[in-house]
N, C-alpha and C positions, 0 to 999 in steps of 0.2 A: 888234699884238695885234687877236683880234678878239675878239665879245662871248662865245665858247665859252671861251675861255682864263678869263676872268673867272667865267665859272660855275663851273668847276670849281676855282678858288681858294675861291668861296665855299662849296662842298661841303666841301672840305676843313676849313675854318674852321666851321663848323656840326658836323662828324662830331667834332672837336677840342672843341669846345665843350660837345657832349654828354656825351662821353667823362670831360672835368672835372667836371660837374655831378655825374654816378653816382658818381666817385669820393668828392667831396665830400660826397653824401649815406651813402655806407657808412662814411666816416670819423668822421662824426657820429652813424651807429649804432653803430659800434664804441664811441665815446665814453660814449654813453648807457649802453650795458650795461656799461661798464666800472664806471661810476659807480653804477649800480644793485647789480651784485654786492658791489664793494668798497667804495662810499662815493665820496662826491663827492671827498673828497681825496685820494683815491687816483691820481686822473689827475694825472700830475705835467707832462706836457707832450703837445704833438700837433702836427704838424706835417703836411704835404701826403700824407705815404703811411705814418705811423707815430704809435702813441699809447704814451707811456712811461707805466707804472703802477707804483707802488710795491706790491709784493708781501711787505711784511715778514712776512705770516702763510705758514702753510705752503699751498703750491698746486703742483700737477703739470703738465708742459707741456701734456697734454691739456685742463686746465682751461682755460687761455690760449688753446687753439686753438680750443676750443667759443667763447670771446668774441668772437674777433677774425677767426673763419671761416677 
């Protein structure tokens, strides 16, 4: 292996880390927006790619799309 191969691996790791960081920020924003619009107790669960919200009140699919983008 030469130094060039290590440089490519480092770049790949940095790109993946950046994408993960941006995704976490977007998830946090979705959680905050859901908490503001529906109340903190409405956020039931969140994972790396989703937020589950208790929508016991009437809500349309358009409203949900506006919240999570």
